[in-house]
Backbone as JSON Lines, residues from 0, in Angstrom:
{"i":0,"aa":"M","n":[0.83,-1.18,0.0],"ca":[0.0,0.0,0.0],"c":[0.89,1.25,0.0]}
{"i":1,"aa":"R","n":[0.5,2.21,-0.83],"ca":[1.27,3.45,-0.97],"c":[0.73,4.5,0.0]}
{"i":2,"aa":"V","n":[1.64,5.14,0.75],"ca":[1.25,6.15,1.71],"c":[1.71,7.51,1.21]}
{"i":3,"aa":"K","n":[0.81,8.46,1.22],"ca":[1.16,9.82,0.81],"c":[1.83,10.53,1.98]}
{"i":4,"aa":"S","n":[2.97,11.16,1.7],"ca":[3.68,11.86,2.76],"c":[3.21,13.29,2.93]}
{"i":5,"aa":"D","n":[2.62,13.85,1.88],"ca":[2.21,15.24,1.94],"c":[0.92,15.39,1.14]}
{"i":6,"aa":"T","n":[-0.11,15.88,1.77],"ca":[-1.39,16.0,1.07],"c":[-1.63,17.4,0.51]}
{"i":7,"aa":"T","n":[-0.75,18.34,0.81],"ca":[-0.9,19.69,0.27],"c":[-0.4,19.75,-1.17]}
{"i":8,"aa":"P","n":[-1.21,20.32,-2.04],"ca":[-0.74,20.44,-3.43],"c":[0.41,21.42,-3.53]}
{"i":9,"aa":"R","n":[1.35,21.11,-4.36],"ca":[2.51,21.99,-4.57],"c":[2.23,22.89,-5.76]}
{"i":10,"aa":"T","n":[2.5,24.16,-5.57],"ca":[2.34,25.1,-6.68],"c":[3.7,25.32,-7.3]}
{"i":11,"aa":"R","n":[3.7,25.38,-8.59],"ca":[4.93,25.58,-9.34],"c":[4.98,27.01,-9.86]}
{"i":12,"aa":"T","n":[6.04,27.72,-9.52],"ca":[6.21,29.08,-10.0],"c":[6.63,29.02,-11.46]}
{"i":13,"aa":"R","n":[5.96,29.8,-12.27],"ca":[6.23,29.79,-13.7],"c":[6.66,31.17,-14.16]}
{"i":14,"aa":"G","n":[7.32,31.19,-15.3],"ca":[7.73,32.45,-15.89],"c":[9.01,32.98,-15.27]}
{"i":15,"aa":"Q","n":[9.47,34.06,-15.82],"ca":[10.7,34.69,-15.36],"c":[10.46,35.33,-14.0]}
{"i":16,"aa":"Q","n":[11.32,35.03,-13.04],"ca":[11.17,35.55,-11.68],"c":[12.08,36.74,-11.41]}
{"i":17,"aa":"V","n":[13.22,36.78,-12.05],"ca":[14.22,37.82,-11.8],"c":[14.75,38.33,-13.14]}
{"i":18,"aa":"I","n":[14.96,39.63,-13.23],"ca":[15.57,40.21,-14.42],"c":[17.07,40.3,-14.16]}
{"i":19,"aa":"E","n":[17.85,39.74,-15.06],"ca":[19.3,39.73,-14.87],"c":[19.84,41.16,-14.86]}
{"i":20,"aa":"S","n":[20.9,41.34,-14.1],"ca":[21.5,42.66,-13.9],"c":[21.87,43.34,-15.22]}
{"i":21,"aa":"E","n":[22.41,42.58,-16.17],"ca":[22.8,43.16,-17.46],"c":[21.58,43.7,-18.2]}
{"i":22,"aa":"R","n":[20.47,42.96,-18.13],"ca":[19.24,43.39,-18.8],"c":[18.66,44.63,-18.11]}
{"i":23,"aa":"V","n":[18.72,44.64,-16.78],"ca":[18.24,45.81,-16.04],"c":[19.05,47.04,-16.43]}
{"i":24,"aa":"T","n":[20.35,46.88,-16.57],"ca":[21.21,48.0,-16.98],"c":[20.78,48.51,-18.36]}
{"i":25,"aa":"E","n":[20.51,47.61,-19.3],"ca":[20.05,48.02,-20.63],"c":[18.73,48.79,-20.55]}
{"i":26,"aa":"I","n":[17.81,48.29,-19.73],"ca":[16.51,48.95,-19.58],"c":[16.71,50.33,-18.96]}
{"i":27,"aa":"Q","n":[17.53,50.41,-17.92],"ca":[17.77,51.69,-17.26],"c":[18.43,52.69,-18.22]}
{"i":28,"aa":"Q","n":[19.4,52.25,-18.99],"ca":[20.04,53.14,-19.95],"c":[19.04,53.68,-20.96]}
{"i":29,"aa":"A","n":[18.11,52.82,-21.41],"ca":[17.09,53.26,-22.36],"c":[16.13,54.25,-21.69]}
{"i":30,"aa":"L","n":[15.76,53.99,-20.45],"ca":[14.87,54.91,-19.73],"c":[15.56,56.25,-19.46]}
{"i":31,"aa":"I","n":[16.85,56.22,-19.21],"ca":[17.62,57.46,-19.03],"c":[17.67,58.23,-20.35]}
{"i":32,"aa":"R","n":[17.92,57.51,-21.44],"ca":[17.98,58.13,-22.77],"c":[16.65,58.8,-23.12]}
{"i":33,"aa":"E","n":[15.54,58.18,-22.7],"ca":[14.2,58.72,-23.0],"c":[13.71,59.7,-21.93]}
{"i":34,"aa":"H","n":[14.59,60.05,-20.98],"ca":[14.31,61.04,-19.94],"c":[13.24,60.59,-18.93]}
{"i":35,"aa":"Y","n":[13.16,59.29,-18.69],"ca":[12.27,58.78,-17.65],"c":[13.03,58.49,-16.36]}
{"i":36,"aa":"M","n":[14.36,58.46,-16.44],"ca":[15.22,58.29,-15.28],"c":[16.38,59.27,-15.4]}
{"i":37,"aa":"T","n":[17.0,59.54,-14.27],"ca":[18.2,60.37,-14.27],"c":[19.31,59.61,-13.56]}
{"i":38,"aa":"G","n":[20.53,60.05,-13.77],"ca":[21.66,59.44,-13.09],"c":[22.27,58.32,-13.91]}
{"i":39,"aa":"E","n":[22.89,57.4,-13.2],"ca":[23.58,56.27,-13.83],"c":[22.76,54.99,-13.7]}
{"i":40,"aa":"A","n":[22.92,54.1,-14.65],"ca":[22.27,52.79,-14.57],"c":[23.0,51.95,-13.52]}
{"i":41,"aa":"S","n":[22.24,51.38,-12.59],"ca":[22.83,50.63,-11.48],"c":[22.8,49.12,-11.71]}
{"i":42,"aa":"G","n":[21.9,48.65,-12.58],"ca":[21.75,47.22,-12.78],"c":[20.85,46.57,-11.75]}
{"i":43,"aa":"S","n":[20.25,47.39,-10.9],"ca":[19.37,46.89,-9.85],"c":[17.92,47.27,-10.17]}
{"i":44,"aa":"W","n":[17.03,46.28,-10.15],"ca":[15.61,46.53,-10.44],"c":[14.98,47.1,-9.17]}
{"i":45,"aa":"D","n":[15.2,48.4,-8.96],"ca":[14.79,49.06,-7.73],"c":[13.5,49.85,-7.95]}
{"i":46,"aa":"A","n":[13.07,50.53,-6.89],"ca":[11.82,51.29,-6.93],"c":[11.85,52.39,-7.99]}
{"i":47,"aa":"D","n":[13.0,53.06,-8.17],"ca":[13.11,54.12,-9.18],"c":[12.94,53.56,-10.59]}
{"i":48,"aa":"T","n":[13.52,52.4,-10.84],"ca":[13.42,51.77,-12.16],"c":[11.98,51.32,-12.42]}
{"i":49,"aa":"I","n":[11.36,50.71,-11.42],"ca":[9.97,50.26,-11.56],"c":[9.06,51.45,-11.84]}
{"i":50,"aa":"S","n":[9.25,52.52,-11.09],"ca":[8.44,53.73,-11.27],"c":[8.63,54.33,-12.66]}
{"i":51,"aa":"A","n":[9.87,54.4,-13.13],"ca":[10.16,54.95,-14.45],"c":[9.54,54.09,-15.54]}
{"i":52,"aa":"M","n":[9.62,52.78,-15.39],"ca":[9.05,51.87,-16.4],"c":[7.53,51.97,-16.4]}
{"i":53,"aa":"Q","n":[6.93,52.07,-15.23],"ca":[5.48,52.21,-15.16],"c":[5.03,53.53,-15.78]}
{"i":54,"aa":"K","n":[5.77,54.6,-15.56],"ca":[5.45,55.9,-16.15],"c":[5.57,55.83,-17.67]}
{"i":55,"aa":"Y","n":[6.64,55.21,-18.16],"ca":[6.85,55.07,-19.6],"c":[5.68,54.31,-20.22]}
{"i":56,"aa":"Q","n":[5.29,53.21,-19.59],"ca":[4.19,52.4,-20.12],"c":[2.87,53.15,-20.05]}
{"i":57,"aa":"A","n":[2.62,53.86,-18.97],"ca":[1.37,54.63,-18.84],"c":[1.3,55.72,-19.9]}
{"i":58,"aa":"D","n":[2.44,56.38,-20.17],"ca":[2.47,57.44,-21.17],"c":[2.16,56.91,-22.57]}
{"i":59,"aa":"H","n":[2.37,55.62,-22.79],"ca":[2.08,55.01,-24.09],"c":[0.74,54.26,-24.09]}
{"i":60,"aa":"G","n":[0.01,54.31,-22.98],"ca":[-1.31,53.69,-22.91],"c":[-1.27,52.19,-22.67]}
{"i":61,"aa":"W","n":[-0.19,51.69,-22.12],"ca":[-0.07,50.24,-21.87],"c":[-0.25,49.96,-20.39]}
{"i":62,"aa":"Q","n":[-0.39,48.69,-20.06],"ca":[-0.57,48.27,-18.67],"c":[0.61,48.73,-17.82]}
{"i":63,"aa":"T","n":[0.34,48.98,-16.55],"ca":[1.42,49.42,-15.66],"c":[1.56,48.53,-14.43]}
{"i":64,"aa":"K","n":[0.73,47.52,-14.3],"ca":[0.79,46.65,-13.12],"c":[1.94,45.66,-13.21]}
{"i":65,"aa":"L","n":[2.14,45.11,-14.38],"ca":[3.23,44.15,-14.58],"c":[4.33,44.84,-15.38]}
{"i":66,"aa":"T","n":[5.55,44.66,-14.96],"ca":[6.63,45.32,-15.7],"c":[7.72,44.32,-15.99]}
{"i":67,"aa":"P","n":[8.46,44.48,-17.02],"ca":[8.24,45.4,-18.13],"c":[7.37,44.77,-19.21]}
{"i":68,"aa":"D","n":[6.64,45.6,-19.9],"ca":[5.78,45.18,-20.99],"c":[6.62,44.98,-22.25]}
{"i":69,"aa":"A","n":[6.33,43.95,-23.02],"ca":[7.11,43.65,-24.23],"c":[7.09,44.81,-25.22]}
{"i":70,"aa":"R","n":[5.93,45.46,-25.35],"ca":[5.85,46.6,-26.28],"c":[6.75,47.73,-25.83]}
{"i":71,"aa":"A","n":[6.83,47.94,-24.51],"ca":[7.7,49.0,-23.99],"c":[9.16,48.68,-24.3]}
{"i":72,"aa":"L","n":[9.55,47.43,-24.11],"ca":[10.94,47.05,-24.39],"c":[11.26,47.24,-25.87]}
{"i":73,"aa":"K","n":[10.32,46.9,-26.74],"ca":[10.55,47.07,-28.17],"c":[10.69,48.54,-28.54]}
{"i":74,"aa":"T","n":[9.82,49.4,-28.0],"ca":[9.91,50.81,-28.37],"c":[11.13,51.48,-27.74]}
{"i":75,"aa":"L","n":[11.67,50.89,-26.68],"ca":[12.91,51.4,-26.1],"c":[14.13,50.89,-26.86]}
{"i":76,"aa":"G","n":[13.89,50.09,-27.91],"ca":[14.99,49.55,-28.69],"c":[15.61,48.31,-28.07]}
{"i":77,"aa":"L","n":[14.86,47.65,-27.2],"ca":[15.39,46.49,-26.49],"c":[14.67,45.2,-26.85]}
{"i":78,"aa":"G","n":[14.03,45.17,-28.02],"ca":[13.33,43.98,-28.45],"c":[14.3,42.9,-28.88]}
{"i":79,"aa":"P","n":[13.77,41.8,-29.4],"ca":[14.63,40.7,-29.84],"c":[15.55,41.11,-30.97]}
{"i":80,"aa":"D","n":[16.72,40.52,-30.99],"ca":[17.7,40.8,-32.03],"c":[17.75,39.61,-32.98]}
{"i":81,"aa":"Y","n":[17.27,39.82,-34.19],"ca":[17.25,38.75,-35.19],"c":[18.4,38.86,-36.19]}
{"i":82,"aa":"S","n":[19.39,39.69,-35.91],"ca":[20.47,39.9,-36.87],"c":[21.29,38.63,-37.11]}
{"i":83,"aa":"G","n":[21.29,37.71,-36.17],"ca":[22.03,36.47,-36.35],"c":[21.19,35.33,-36.88]}
{"i":84,"aa":"A","n":[19.94,35.6,-37.22],"ca":[19.05,34.55,-37.72],"c":[19.54,34.02,-39.06]}
{"i":85,"aa":"I","n":[19.21,32.8,-39.34],"ca":[19.7,32.13,-40.55],"c":[19.28,32.88,-41.82]}
{"i":86,"aa":"N","n":[18.13,33.53,-41.8],"ca":[17.65,34.22,-42.99],"c":[17.76,35.74,-42.89]}
{"i":87,"aa":"A","n":[18.54,36.25,-41.93],"ca":[18.62,37.69,-41.72],"c":[19.42,38.41,-42.81]}
{"i":88,"aa":"H","n":[20.49,37.83,-43.28],"ca":[21.36,38.5,-44.24],"c":[21.1,37.98,-45.65]}
{"i":89,"aa":"G","n":[20.82,38.88,-46.56],"ca":[20.64,38.52,-47.96],"c":[19.35,37.76,-48.22]}
{"i":90,"aa":"A","n":[18.4,37.85,-47.31],"ca":[17.14,37.15,-47.49],"c":[16.33,37.82,-48.61]}
{"i":91,"aa":"N","n":[15.62,37.01,-49.35],"ca":[14.78,37.52,-50.42],"c":[13.34,37.49,-49.94]}
{"i":92,"aa":"F","n":[12.8,38.66,-49.67],"ca":[11.44,38.74,-49.19],"c":[10.5,39.25,-50.27]}
{"i":93,"aa":"A","n":[10.82,38.92,-51.51],"ca":[9.97,39.33,-52.63],"c":[8.64,38.59,-52.54]}
{"i":94,"aa":"P","n":[7.56,39.22,-52.95],"ca":[6.26,38.53,-52.9],"c":[6.25,37.33,-53.83]}
{"i":95,"aa":"P","n":[5.47,36.31,-53.51],"ca":[5.4,35.13,-54.36],"c":[4.74,35.5,-55.7]}
{"i":96,"aa":"P","n":[4.98,34.68,-56.73],"ca":[4.35,34.96,-58.03],"c":[2.83,34.81,-57.94]}
{"i":97,"aa":"A","n":[2.13,35.52,-58.81],"ca":[0.68,35.42,-58.86],"c":[0.27,34.0,-59.22]}
{"i":98,"aa":"A","n":[-0.89,33.58,-58.74],"ca":[-1.35,32.2,-58.95],"c":[-1.48,31.87,-60.44]}
{"i":99,"aa":"D","n":[-1.88,32.84,-61.26],"ca":[-2.04,32.55,-62.69],"c":[-0.7,32.46,-63.42]}
{"i":100,"aa":"N","n":[0.4,32.83,-62.76],"ca":[1.73,32.71,-63.36],"c":[2.44,31.41,-63.01]}
{"i":101,"aa":"I","n":[1.81,30.58,-62.19],"ca":[2.41,29.3,-61.81],"c":[1.88,28.23,-62.76]}
{"i":102,"aa":"S","n":[2.79,27.58,-63.45],"ca":[2.35,26.58,-64.43],"c":[1.82,25.34,-63.71]}
{"i":103,"aa":"S","n":[0.94,24.64,-64.37],"ca":[0.35,23.44,-63.77],"c":[1.4,22.34,-63.59]}
{"i":104,"aa":"S","n":[2.5,22.38,-64.38],"ca":[3.55,21.37,-64.2],"c":[4.31,21.6,-62.89]}
{"i":105,"aa":"R","n":[4.34,22.84,-62.4],"ca":[5.01,23.13,-61.12],"c":[4.12,22.79,-59.94]}
{"i":106,"aa":"N","n":[2.84,22.85,-60.11],"ca":[1.9,22.56,-59.03],"c":[0.83,21.59,-59.51]}
{"i":107,"aa":"P","n":[1.19,20.33,-59.77],"ca":[0.2,19.4,-60.3],"c":[-0.98,19.19,-59.36]}
{"i":108,"aa":"G","n":[-0.78,19.27,-58.06],"ca":[-1.89,19.08,-57.11],"c":[-2.92,20.17,-57.24]}
{"i":109,"aa":"F","n":[-2.46,21.4,-57.38],"ca":[-3.39,22.51,-57.53],"c":[-4.1,22.45,-58.88]}
{"i":110,"aa":"A","n":[-3.35,22.07,-59.92],"ca":[-3.95,21.99,-61.26],"c":[-5.03,20.9,-61.29]}
{"i":111,"aa":"A","n":[-4.76,19.76,-60.66],"ca":[-5.72,18.67,-60.63],"c":[-6.98,19.07,-59.88]}
{"i":112,"aa":"A","n":[-6.83,19.9,-58.9],"ca":[-7.98,20.34,-58.11],"c":[-8.72,21.49,-58.78]}
{"i":113,"aa":"G","n":[-8.18,22.01,-59.86],"ca":[-8.82,23.1,-60.58],"c":[-8.58,24.46,-59.97]}
{"i":114,"aa":"V","n":[-7.58,24.56,-59.06],"ca":[-7.33,25.83,-58.38],"c":[-6.76,26.87,-59.34]}
{"i":115,"aa":"N","n":[-5.81,26.49,-60.2],"ca":[-5.15,27.44,-61.1],"c":[-5.78,27.45,-62.48]}
{"i":116,"aa":"Q","n":[-6.97,27.0,-62.63],"ca":[-7.56,26.96,-63.97],"c":[-8.6,27.98,-64.16]}
């Protein structure tokens, strides 16, 4: 017979719990550049940083309860960096050819279904 040692359900904390010091410094530098903070970036997610981020988000009409908002980070120039992505350099983002310009030999499935006819 199996005996339970603990009957209380365990809750699992999810999501990011702490912002790394380097990231906080980047955020603070951006907030200083945008005149929402003064002084030097400390790398500490302190009350001044939280207040500045909430003010920045409120000024843009975004939520201020949870910080930082992804939209705020993007507009501060701190969004994701895709410069190292496999298709970032020399990618061809030309629109695809029109459906009537695709020959039925290139798309036999579509031609058989009568899509390109």
